[in-house]
C-alpha positions in Angstrom: -20.0 -15.2 -1.9 -17.8 -12.5 -0.2 -14.7 -14.0 1.3 -14.5 -13.7 5.0 -11.6 -11.6 6.1 -12.1 -11.4 9.9 -12.7 -14.4 12.1 -12.4 -15.5 15.7 -15.3 -13.5 17.2 -17.9 -15.1 19.4 -19.6 -14.9 22.8 -17.4 -14.9 25.9 -17.9 -14.1 29.6 -16.4 -11.1 31.2 -12.8 -11.8 32.1 -12.3 -14.3 29.3 -10.2 -14.1 26.1 -10.6 -14.2 22.4 -8.2 -14.0 19.5 -9.3 -12.3 16.3 -7.7 -13.0 13.0 -7.6 -11.0 9.8 -6.6 -12.9 6.7 -7.1 -10.7 3.6 -5.8 -11.5 0.1 -2.1 -10.8 -0.4 -3.0 -7.6 -2.4 -5.2 -6.3 0.4 -2.6 -6.7 3.2 -1.1 -3.2 3.4 2.7 -2.8 3.2 2.3 0.2 5.4 0.0 -0.3 8.4 -2.7 -2.6 9.6 -5.2 -2.1 12.4 -8.5 -3.0 14.1 -11.4 -0.8 14.9 -14.8 -1.7 16.4 -18.3 -0.5 16.0 -21.1 -0.7 18.5 -24.5 0.5 17.4 -24.8 2.5 20.6 -21.4 4.1 20.3 -19.2 5.9 17.8 -16.6 3.9 15.9 -13.5 3.3 18.0 -10.0 2.6 16.7 -8.7 -0.2 18.8 -5.1 -0.9 17.7 -2.7 -0.4 14.8 0.8 -1.3 13.9 3.4 -0.6 11.2 3.8 -3.7 9.0 7.6 -3.4 9.0 7.8 -2.9 12.8 8.0 0.1 15.1 5.4 1.9 17.0 2.1 0.3 18.0 -1.1 2.2 18.8 -3.7 1.1 21.4 -6.8 2.9 22.5 -6.7 3.8 26.1 -9.7 1.6 26.7 -7.8 -1.6 25.7 -4.2 -0.8 26.8 -2.8 -3.6 28.9 -5.6 -6.0 27.8 -5.4 -6.3 24.0 -2.3 -7.1 21.9 -2.1 -6.5 18.1 0.4 -8.6 16.2 1.0 -10.2 12.8 2.5 -13.5 11.6 6.1 -13.7 10.3 4.9 -13.8 6.7 3.1 -10.4 7.3 -0.1 -11.6 5.8 -2.3 -12.3 8.8 -3.2 -9.8 11.5 -4.2 -10.8 15.0 -5.9 -9.1 18.0 -5.5 -11.0 21.3 -8.2 -9.8 23.6 -7.7 -10.7 27.3 -9.8 -9.8 30.4 -12.6 -8.6 28.2 -15.5 -6.7 29.6 -19.1 -6.0 28.4 -17.8 -2.7 27.1 -15.8 -4.6 24.5 -19.0 -5.9 22.9 -18.9 -4.7 19.3 -18.4 -5.7 15.7 -14.6 -5.8 15.1 -13.2 -4.8 11.7 -9.8 -5.2 10.2 -8.4 -2.2 8.4 -5.5 -1.7 5.9 -3.4 1.3 6.0 -2.9 3.7 3.0 0.4 5.6 2.6 -1.3 8.3 4.8 -1.0 6.0 7.8 2.8 6.5 7.8 3.6 8.5 10.9 -0.1 8.5 11.8 -1.1 5.0 13.0 -3.2 6.7 15.7 -5.5 7.7 12.9 -7.1 4.3 13.2 -9.1 6.2 15.8 -10.3 8.8 13.3 -13.2 7.7 11.2 -12.8 10.6 8.8 -9.1 9.9 8.2 -8.0 8.5 4.9 -5.2 6.6 6.6 -7.1 3.3 7.0 -9.9 1.6 5.1 -12.0 -1.4 6.2 -11.3 -4.7 4.6 -14.1 -7.1 5.6 -17.5 -7.4 7.0 -16.4 -7.7 10.6 -16.6 -10.3 13.3 -19.0 -9.9 16.2 -17.7 -10.1 19.8 -20.2 -10.3 22.6 -19.1 -10.2 26.2 -21.6 -11.1 28.9 -21.3 -10.1 32.5 
């Protein structure tokens, strides 16, 4: 049985909130960067948010700025994505991603599916927003 990495997804009405969690094994949690991306079958993969594990700049996609917040716990082994004021456009499978050394100085590469800066950790958690 494959351990679940992402959790917290579900069905919510537009305007509601969800909090996603990413709890990988200690060896999987990157010491460089962590992030979230989402995939909707009708759209291209979209990098949602990313952060440097040791602090500093944070990246958000324009589509979620002001509504989503990426964070991690003090122990730096659990990643969160607080989703507020969700819309049907946020419906997707959400994946947690760990950063490679290439993410250093390039956390925006969470938005680039062909980049080697991030790699997916789990099987995703489904978020469905109804209008």
